[in-house]
C-alpha positions in Angstrom: -205.0 56.7 192.7 -201.5 55.1 192.4 -200.8 51.4 193.0 -197.6 49.3 193.0 -198.2 48.8 189.3 -198.2 52.5 188.5 -195.5 53.7 186.1 -192.9 55.7 188.0 -193.2 58.5 185.5 -196.6 59.4 187.2 -194.9 59.5 190.7 -194.5 63.1 192.0 -191.1 64.4 191.5 -189.8 61.8 188.9 -191.6 62.7 185.6 -190.7 61.2 182.1 -187.1 62.2 181.8 -186.1 60.5 185.1 -188.4 57.6 184.3 -186.6 56.8 181.1 -183.3 56.8 183.1 -184.6 54.5 185.8 -185.8 52.1 183.1 -182.2 51.2 182.4 -182.1 49.6 185.8 -185.4 47.6 185.2 -187.3 50.1 187.3 -190.6 50.7 185.5 -193.4 50.5 188.2 -193.7 51.9 191.7 -193.3 48.3 193.1 -190.1 48.1 191.1 -188.7 51.2 192.5 -189.2 50.5 196.3 -187.9 46.9 195.6 -184.6 48.1 194.1 -182.7 47.7 197.3 -179.4 49.6 198.1 -176.2 47.5 197.6 -174.5 49.2 200.7 -174.7 52.1 203.1 -172.6 55.0 204.0 -172.7 55.8 207.7 -172.8 59.6 208.0 -173.9 59.7 211.7 -170.5 59.8 213.3 -169.2 63.4 213.7 -165.4 63.2 214.4 -163.1 66.0 215.9 -160.7 67.4 213.3 -157.7 66.3 215.4 -158.9 62.6 215.4 -159.1 62.3 211.5 -157.2 59.7 209.6 -156.3 59.9 206.0 -158.4 57.6 203.9 -161.5 57.4 206.0 -164.8 59.1 205.1 -166.3 61.0 208.0 -168.5 63.8 209.0 -166.9 67.1 210.6 -168.8 69.7 212.5 -166.9 73.1 212.2 -167.1 76.8 211.4 -166.0 78.1 208.0 -162.8 80.3 208.8 -162.9 82.4 205.7 -164.8 83.0 202.5 -164.0 80.9 199.6 -161.1 81.8 197.5 -161.5 80.9 193.8 -159.1 81.0 190.8 -158.4 79.2 187.6 -156.0 76.5 186.8 -154.8 74.6 183.7 -157.3 73.5 181.2 -159.9 76.1 182.1 -160.7 74.5 185.3 -161.4 76.3 188.6 -160.6 75.6 192.0 -161.9 77.2 195.4 -160.5 76.8 198.9 -161.3 77.6 202.3 -160.6 76.2 205.9 -163.0 74.9 208.6 -162.0 74.9 212.2 -163.3 73.2 215.4 -162.0 73.2 218.9 -159.5 70.6 218.1 -158.0 71.8 214.8 -158.4 72.9 211.3 -159.3 71.2 208.0 -158.7 72.5 204.5 -161.8 72.3 202.0 -161.0 72.0 198.2 -163.6 72.3 195.5 -162.9 71.8 191.9 -165.1 73.2 189.1 -167.8 74.4 191.7 -167.7 78.0 191.6 -171.3 78.0 192.7 -170.2 77.0 196.1 -168.9 80.5 196.7 -172.3 81.6 197.5 -173.2 78.6 199.7 -170.3 79.0 202.3 -169.3 82.1 204.0 -167.0 82.9 206.9 -168.7 82.1 210.2 -171.1 79.5 208.9 -171.5 76.4 211.1 -171.9 73.4 208.9 -171.6 69.6 208.9 -169.1 68.5 206.1 -168.9 65.0 204.9 -166.1 63.4 202.7 -162.9 61.5 202.4 -159.9 62.7 204.3 -156.7 63.2 202.7 -153.2 64.4 203.5 -151.6 67.3 201.8 -148.2 68.5 202.9 -149.0 67.4 206.5 -152.2 69.2 206.4 -155.5 67.3 206.4 -158.1 68.2 203.6 -161.4 67.1 201.9 -161.9 67.5 198.3 -165.4 68.4 197.1 -167.1 67.5 200.4 -170.8 67.5 200.8 -172.0 70.1 203.5 -175.2 71.3 205.0 -175.9 74.0 207.7 -176.2 72.4 211.1 -179.8 71.7 212.0 -181.0 71.5 208.6 -179.4 68.3 207.5 -180.7 65.8 204.8 -177.6 64.1 203.6 -175.4 64.2 206.4 -175.9 62.9 210.1 -177.7 59.9 208.8 -177.2 56.5 207.2 -177.4 56.9 203.4 -178.2 54.3 200.9 -175.9 53.4 198.1 -177.7 52.0 195.1 -176.3 50.0 192.1 -176.2 52.5 189.1 -176.0 52.7 185.2 -175.3 55.3 182.8 -177.5 58.4 183.3 -178.5 57.4 186.9 -176.6 59.1 189.7 -176.9 58.3 193.4 -178.8 61.6 194.0 -181.3 60.7 191.6 -181.8 57.2 193.1 -182.0 58.6 196.6 -184.7 61.2 195.5 -186.6 58.7 193.5 -186.6 56.0 196.5 -187.8 58.8 198.9 -190.6 59.9 196.5 -191.5 56.2 195.7 -191.8 55.4 199.4 -193.9 58.6 200.2 -196.4 57.6 197.3 -196.8 54.0 198.5 -196.9 54.2 202.3 -200.5 53.0 202.5 -200.3 50.6 199.6 -197.8 47.9 200.8 -199.7 44.7 201.6 -198.3 42.5 204.4 -198.3 39.1 202.8 -196.7 37.3 205.8 -199.4 35.8 207.9 -199.6 37.1 211.4 -198.8 34.0 213.1 -195.6 33.7 211.0 -194.5 37.3 211.6 -195.1 37.1 215.3 -193.5 33.7 215.7 -190.3 34.9 214.0 -190.3 38.4 215.6 -190.5 40.3 212.3 -191.3 43.9 211.8 -194.2 45.2 209.7 -193.8 45.7 206.0 -193.9 49.4 206.0 -191.0 49.7 208.6 -189.1 47.2 206.7 -189.3 49.2 203.4 -188.6 52.6 205.0 -185.5 51.4 206.9 -184.0 49.2 204.2 -183.7 52.4 202.1 -183.5 55.1 204.8 -182.4 53.4 208.1 -182.9 55.4 211.3 -180.0 53.5 212.8 -177.8 50.4 212.3 -180.3 48.3 214.4 -183.3 49.6 212.4 -181.4 48.5 209.2 -180.8 45.1 210.7 -184.4 44.7 211.7 -185.6 45.7 208.2 -183.3 43.5 206.4 -184.0 40.5 208.4 -187.8 41.0 207.7 -187.2 41.3 203.9 -184.8 38.4 203.6 -187.0 36.2 205.6 -190.1 37.1 203.4 -188.1 36.6 200.1 -186.9 33.2 201.1 -190.3 32.2 202.7 -192.3 33.1 199.4 -189.6 31.2 197.3 -190.0 28.1 199.7 -193.8 28.3 199.7 -193.7 28.5 195.8 -191.6 25.5 195.5 -193.9 23.7 197.8 -196.8 24.5 195.5 -194.9 23.3 192.5 -194.2 20.0 194.3 -197.9 19.7 195.0 -198.7 20.2 191.4 -196.4 17.4 190.6 -198.3 15.1 193.1 -201.5 15.8 191.2 -200.2 14.0 187.9 -199.4 10.5 187.2 -195.9 9.4 186.5 -194.8 6.4 184.2 -195.9 3.3 186.0 -193.2 1.1 187.6 -193.8 -2.0 189.7 -192.1 -2.5 192.9 -189.2 -4.9 192.3 -185.7 -5.9 194.0 -182.7 -4.2 193.0 -180.6 -7.2 194.0 -180.3 -8.5 190.4 -178.6 -5.5 189.4 -176.3 -5.2 192.4 -175.2 -8.8 191.8 -174.0 -8.0 188.3 -171.8 -5.3 189.6 -168.0 -6.1 190.1 -167.9 -3.9 193.1 -170.0 -3.2 196.2 -171.8 0.1 196.2 -171.4 2.7 199.2 -174.3 3.0 201.6 -174.8 6.5 200.3 -175.2 5.1 196.8 -177.8 2.5 197.9 -179.7 5.3 199.8 -179.8 7.5 196.7 -181.0 4.5 194.7 -183.7 3.7 197.2 -185.0 7.3 197.2 -185.1 7.3 193.4 -186.7 3.9 193.0 -189.2 4.8 195.8 -190.1 8.0 193.6 -190.6 5.9 190.5 -193.1 3.3 192.2 -195.1 6.0 193.9 -197.3 6.6 190.8 -196.0 10.2 190.7 -193.1 11.7 188.5 -189.7 11.5 190.1 -188.1 14.9 190.2 -184.9 14.3 192.0 -181.4 15.9 192.3 -178.5 13.5 193.1 -175.7 15.4 194.1 -172.2 14.2 195.3 -168.6 14.8 195.3 -166.2 14.3 192.5 -165.9 10.3 192.2 -168.7 9.7 194.5 -170.4 7.3 192.2 -173.4 9.3 190.8 -173.1 7.3 187.4 -174.0 4.2 189.1 -177.0 5.6 190.7 -178.2 6.6 187.3 -177.4 3.3 186.0 -179.5 1.5 188.5 -182.4 4.0 187.8 -182.0 3.2 184.1 -181.9 -0.5 184.7 -185.0 -0.3 186.7 -186.9 1.9 184.1 -185.9 -0.4 181.3 -187.0 -3.5 183.3 -190.4 -1.7 183.7 -190.7 -1.2 179.9 -189.6 2.4 179.6 -187.0 4.1 177.5 -184.5 6.4 179.0 -182.7 9.5 177.7 -179.4 10.6 179.3 -178.2 14.0 178.4 -174.5 15.0 179.1 -173.0 18.5 178.6 -170.0 17.4 176.4 -169.6 14.6 173.7 -166.6 13.6 175.7 -168.8 12.9 178.7 -171.4 11.3 176.7 -169.0 8.7 175.2 -167.5 8.1 178.7 -171.1 7.2 179.9 -171.4 4.7 177.2 -168.1 3.2 178.0 -169.2 3.1 181.9 -172.5 1.6 181.3 -171.9 -0.6 178.5 -170.5 -3.7 180.5 -173.7 -3.7 182.7 -176.2 -3.2 180.0 -174.8 -5.6 177.5 -175.7 -8.5 179.7 -179.1 -7.3 180.2 -180.2 -7.4 176.4 -181.6 -4.0 175.9 -180.5 -1.5 173.4 -178.3 1.3 174.0 -177.8 4.4 171.7 -175.4 7.3 171.6 -176.5 10.7 170.2 -173.8 13.1 169.4 -172.5 15.5 166.8 -169.7 15.3 164.3 -169.2 11.4 164.0 -168.3 9.9 160.6 -170.7 7.5 158.9 -168.2 4.9 159.1 -167.9 4.9 162.8 -171.5 5.1 163.1 -172.3 2.1 160.8 -169.7 0.1 162.8 -171.4 1.0 166.0 -174.9 0.1 164.7 -173.8 -3.3 163.6 -171.3 -4.6 166.2 -170.0 -2.1 168.8 -172.4 -3.2 171.5 -173.6 -6.5 170.1 -177.1 -5.0 170.9 -179.4 -2.6 169.2 -177.5 0.8 169.1 -178.1 4.0 167.3 -175.5 7.0 166.7 -177.2 10.1 165.6 -175.3 13.0 164.2 -175.9 16.5 162.6 -174.0 15.4 159.4 -175.5 11.9 158.5 -177.5 11.5 155.4 -181.3 12.0 155.5 -182.1 8.4 154.9 -179.9 7.0 157.6 -181.1 9.5 160.0 -184.7 8.6 159.3 -183.8 4.9 160.0 -182.2 5.9 163.4 -185.2 8.1 164.4 -187.4 5.1 163.5 -185.6 3.0 166.0 -186.2 5.4 168.7 -189.7 5.9 167.7 -190.5 2.1 167.7 -188.9 1.6 171.1 -186.1 -0.8 169.8 -183.5 1.5 171.6 -184.0 1.6 175.4 -181.3 4.0 176.3 -180.2 7.0 174.5 -177.2 8.8 175.6 -176.1 12.1 174.1 -175.6 15.9 174.1 -177.9 18.6 173.1 -178.8 16.4 170.0 -181.3 14.8 172.1 -183.3 18.0 172.2 -184.2 18.3 168.5 -187.7 18.2 167.4 -187.3 15.1 165.1 -186.0 13.0 168.1 -189.2 11.1 169.4 -189.5 8.2 171.7 -192.2 5.6 171.9 -192.2 5.1 175.7 -189.7 7.5 177.3 -190.2 7.1 181.0 -187.0 8.4 182.6 -184.8 11.5 181.7 -181.4 11.9 183.4 -179.3 15.0 183.0 -175.6 14.9 184.1 -173.7 17.8 185.4 -176.8 20.0 186.0 -174.8 23.3 186.6 -173.8 23.1 182.7 -177.5 22.8 181.5 -179.9 25.0 183.3 -183.5 24.0 183.8 -184.9 25.2 180.3 -182.9 22.4 178.6 -184.0 19.9 181.3 -187.6 20.9 180.7 -187.2 20.7 176.9 -185.9 17.2 177.1 -188.8 16.1 179.6 -191.4 17.4 177.0 -190.4 14.6 174.7 -193.0 12.4 176.9 -195.9 13.2 179.3 -194.4 13.8 182.9 -191.5 11.4 182.7 -189.3 10.6 185.7 -186.5 13.0 186.0 -183.2 12.3 187.6 -180.6 15.2 187.7 -176.9 14.6 188.6 -174.6 17.2 189.7 -170.9 17.1 190.9 -171.1 20.4 192.7 -171.7 19.5 196.4 -173.6 22.1 198.1 -175.6 22.5 201.3 -178.9 20.7 201.3 -180.8 23.8 202.3 -179.2 25.7 199.4 -179.7 23.0 197.0 -183.5 23.1 197.6 -183.4 26.7 196.3 -181.0 26.5 193.5 -182.6 23.4 191.9 -186.1 24.7 192.3 -188.7 21.9 193.0 -186.3 18.9 193.0 -186.1 16.5 195.8 -182.3 16.0 196.9 -180.4 12.9 197.6 -177.0 13.4 198.8 -174.0 11.1 198.1 -171.6 12.1 201.0 -169.1 9.3 200.9 -166.6 8.0 198.3 -166.2 4.5 197.1 -163.4 2.5 198.8 -160.0 2.8 197.1 -160.6 6.4 195.7 -157.2 8.2 196.0 -156.7 11.1 198.1 -155.2 13.9 196.1 -152.2 15.8 197.7 -152.8 19.4 197.1 -150.1 22.2 197.2 -150.6 26.1 196.8 -147.2 27.5 195.6 -145.8 30.7 194.2 -143.9 31.4 191.1 -140.6 30.8 192.8 -141.4 27.1 192.9 -141.8 26.8 189.2 -138.5 25.1 188.5 -139.3 22.5 191.2 -142.6 22.0 189.7 -141.3 21.4 186.3 -138.7 19.0 187.6 -141.6 17.1 189.4 -143.4 16.9 186.1 -140.6 15.5 184.3 -140.2 12.9 187.2 -143.7 11.7 186.9 -143.5 11.6 183.0 -140.3 9.4 183.3 -142.4 7.1 185.5 -145.0 6.7 182.7 -147.5 9.1 184.3 -149.4 11.8 182.7 -150.0 15.6 183.7 -152.9 18.0 183.1 -151.8 21.7 182.9 -154.8 24.0 183.1 -154.7 27.8 181.9 -157.2 30.4 182.9 -158.6 32.6 179.9 -156.9 36.0 180.2 -157.9 39.0 178.2 -158.1 42.8 178.5 -161.1 44.1 180.4 -162.9 45.0 177.3 -162.1 42.1 175.2 -163.3 38.5 175.1 -160.3 36.1 176.0 -159.1 34.1 173.0 -158.5 30.7 174.5 -157.0 29.2 171.4 -154.1 31.8 171.4 -153.4 31.6 175.2 -153.4 27.8 175.5 -151.7 27.2 172.1 -148.9 29.6 172.7 -148.3 28.4 176.3 -148.4 24.7 175.0 -145.8 25.8 172.5 -143.5 27.4 175.0 -143.6 24.2 177.3 -142.9 21.9 174.3 -140.0 24.1 172.8 -138.5 25.6 175.9 -139.1 23.4 178.8 -140.2 19.9 177.9 -138.6 19.3 174.4 -138.2 15.6 175.1 -141.8 15.0 176.2 -145.1 14.9 174.2 -147.3 18.0 174.9 -151.0 18.1 173.5 -153.3 21.0 173.5 -157.2 21.0 174.3 -159.5 24.0 174.2 -163.2 24.7 173.9 -162.9 26.2 170.4 -161.9 23.0 168.8 -164.5 20.9 166.9 -166.0 18.0 168.8 -164.1 15.5 166.8 -160.8 17.3 167.3 -161.3 17.3 171.0 -162.4 13.7 171.0 -159.2 12.8 169.1 -156.9 14.7 171.5 -158.6 13.3 174.6 -158.6 9.8 173.2 -154.9 10.0 172.4 -154.0 11.4 175.9 -156.1 8.5 177.6 -154.1 6.0 175.3 -150.9 7.3 176.7 -149.9 9.0 173.3 -149.0 12.2 175.2 -147.3 13.0 178.4 -148.7 16.4 179.2 -152.2 17.9 178.3 -152.4 21.8 178.2 -156.1 22.7 178.4 -158.6 25.4 179.5 -161.3 24.2 181.9 -162.9 22.0 179.1 -161.3 19.2 181.1 -163.4 20.2 184.1 -166.1 17.8 183.3 -166.2 14.2 182.5 -162.7 13.3 181.5 -161.5 10.1 183.2 -157.8 9.2 182.6 -156.6 6.9 185.4 -153.0 7.3 184.4 -153.1 11.0 184.8 -151.5 11.7 188.3 -151.0 15.3 188.4 -153.1 18.5 187.9 -151.2 21.8 187.6 -153.5 24.9 187.6 -151.8 28.1 186.5 -153.0 31.4 188.0 -155.1 29.4 190.4 -156.3 32.6 192.1 -158.5 33.2 189.0 -160.7 30.2 189.8 -163.3 29.5 192.4 -162.8 26.8 195.0 -165.6 24.6 193.5 -164.2 24.8 190.0 -160.6 24.1 191.3 -162.1 21.0 193.1 -163.7 19.8 189.9 -160.4 20.2 188.2 -158.5 18.3 191.0 -161.2 15.6 190.4 -159.5 14.8 187.2 -156.7 13.0 188.8 -156.6 10.5 191.5 -158.7 8.0 189.6 -156.1 5.3 189.3 -153.9 3.4 191.6 -151.0 5.7 191.7 -150.5 8.5 194.0 -151.8 11.8 192.7 -151.2 15.5 193.1 -152.6 18.9 192.5 -150.5 21.9 192.2 -152.1 25.4 192.3 -149.6 28.0 191.1 -150.4 31.7 192.1 -148.2 34.7 192.9 -151.4 36.6 194.5 -150.6 38.4 197.8 -154.2 39.1 198.3 -155.0 37.7 201.9 -158.5 36.4 200.9 -157.0 34.7 197.8 -154.4 33.0 199.8 -156.9 31.9 202.3 -159.1 30.4 199.6 -156.1 28.3 198.2 -155.2 27.3 201.6 -158.6 25.6 202.1 -157.9 23.5 198.9 -154.7 22.1 200.7 -156.5 21.3 203.7 -159.3 19.2 202.7 -160.6 16.9 199.8 -164.1 17.2 201.0 -166.2 18.9 198.2 -169.1 19.8 200.7 -166.6 21.7 203.0 -165.0 23.4 200.0 -168.3 24.4 198.4 -169.5 26.0 201.8 -166.2 27.9 202.0 -166.6 28.9 198.4 -170.0 30.0 199.2 -168.9 32.1 202.2 -166.1 33.7 200.3 -167.6 34.4 196.9 -171.3 34.1 197.2 -173.6 31.6 195.2 -172.3 32.7 191.9 -171.7 30.0 189.4 -173.8 27.6 191.6 -176.8 28.9 189.7 -175.5 28.8 186.1 -178.3 29.4 183.7 -181.3 31.0 185.6 -183.7 28.4 187.0 -186.7 28.3 184.8 -189.7 30.0 186.2 -188.1 31.0 189.6 -187.9 34.6 190.9 -184.7 36.3 191.1 -183.4 37.3 194.7 -183.3 40.9 195.4 -182.1 40.9 198.9 -181.3 37.6 200.3 -177.5 36.7 200.2 -177.1 33.0 200.4 -173.4 33.3 201.4 -174.7 34.8 204.6 -178.3 34.1 205.1 -178.2 30.3 205.4 -179.3 30.4 208.9 -182.4 32.6 208.0 -182.9 30.3 205.0 -183.3 27.4 207.3 -185.6 29.3 209.4 -187.8 30.4 206.5 -188.0 27.0 205.0 -189.1 25.5 208.2 -191.8 28.2 208.6 -192.9 27.6 205.1 -193.2 23.9 205.5 -195.2 24.3 208.7 -197.6 26.7 207.1 -198.3 24.4 204.1 -198.8 21.5 206.1 -201.8 23.3 207.6 -203.0 24.9 204.5 -201.5 23.2 201.4 -203.0 25.3 198.8 -202.9 28.6 200.8 -206.8 28.8 200.3 -207.7 30.3 203.7 -208.6 33.8 203.7 -205.7 35.0 205.7 -203.4 33.2 203.2 -204.8 34.5 200.1 -202.7 37.7 199.8 -199.7 35.4 200.3 -200.8 33.0 197.4 -201.4 36.1 195.1 -197.9 37.4 195.7 -196.2 34.0 195.1 -198.2 33.7 191.8 -196.8 37.2 191.0 -193.2 36.3 191.7 -193.4 33.1 189.7 -195.1 34.8 186.7 -192.2 34.1 184.3 -194.0 30.8 184.0 -197.5 31.7 184.2 -198.9 28.1 184.0 -196.7 26.9 187.0 -199.1 27.7 189.8 -202.5 27.7 187.8 
């Protein structure tokens, strides 16, 4: 007897050949097959009179064949067959290419239902290669048909037949994992009805009912799984920290923290004194002060006798963290280390001896073995309290004596696998994750897995508003004149270029950016200093370019999006983004955040000649607000979650039907229902909840130990 784990090759009507084709889509089992949902639908239920047909629409027509098919050969050995169909309102030409077999399927006087795209041909309407069936014996017309994502060797016809056969085979096998009380409370249909109508909807209303059930179930299961993960975290002990006042840290700051910063710090400190490992996301807009939240947590950890590791996605950002935190930590007498790659031994030795006037280590991939051993020994014996670095922190030989806190910056650049690798340097350390991609809280709880969330939703006083303009190509001379004016006033300019390549080629950012910078230097700004920055440069080269720009040695920096993260140049007052339509709103907002960090008025200019209405609407949002949360919500609505996810979250199931760009209300509803159920039965051990627990464990099986 078949079950949901049965290989599809054993399902009636599929067989080995079709099973091999389906495997290309990740469809191996019966469960995979019925959970491979359509990406869209084609409504073939509306039958229109021929007189009312409009070119470009796909529609059904009921009519009588006026004459037998006439077939003849055309160039290239191809064949063409024609006839005409009529109804009470008019006539419609039917054209079939390379389909001589249709001659036996259509005869004068046949009454059929035809479906296809209407075209105009010399003022006559026609359909090319339409689908057709005798009236009263319809299978693919007169109904809503699913449209599936495909791959080579898999046709829509194959997918439709396979889905039909799969549903017929498992009609009595589908367990309804939603508890009755949840299903009834939220007015959800039964699971059999949902699967039948998501694939073959009886009506638009039935499709909506089915989709609502399946989306709710997917989000509900995910939320319950994350709740179970949080409960596992509560069962282990975190690095012990005593409760103490943060006022000594606050008094050392040369500025007052915002209320949002203080709340985020209080959240984190509360986690660290709870006796359980902190696992918290601190998210906030560009310039909201997340670094100071991290600094407060680091100070608190070190005061409690624990080491801290802070991992940044780029060497530039890692160095910036050192420079930001150095003034505060030098006064407190604990060691600070920077681990990056590509630094010369001379600079490393200078830093070791004098740079911070405290214990410091700089670990690179190129230093001599003896020197490396000395530095690693400093980490292992606990003489370095804070270690700031890039991926160098993840190497096996980097060990800590008392690692109690792990901070990862710019979470969307890392992914959970890397965060987990760093946390394994100690037994259940506190984890603080920073993200400058502000997103709705409910969405953050999904994207960032089992992290608790703190939101910094206000900017520090004095943060400059950046005036933003979306302009077409005709404004380029005026933009260039404006750049020259800013440069004459001693201010600096970023110019960001998108990567452009052929559809089948990987864009070469070196050529694109270097060529554009050369053009600007030779033809547009020969009297200004133009520098180039791209991701293909070696770390030392990038650092040199950015250091020179920060020191005012260049007027214009032409770059790819490598400047998106972590570059702080207060004298830079203008960000120009070429072909801005190629970027998402959240990325544009990140780029805009590179300016407005000093006292001078700052500007962001988005250049695009796109006439697409959706594109123009997106760019208009950037001109209307500097609020990153509003921008991210609009980006979510227009483009979907996309880049929010970055690298797949370790151990979390992929979403098969939920669309977080339009299902936010249902996400709220599912999260509330899950929390209510788990409050009553935290481990889902009640008999009626055991199927739910089994299903959750199946979904999270990419990390088998998660829910054991």
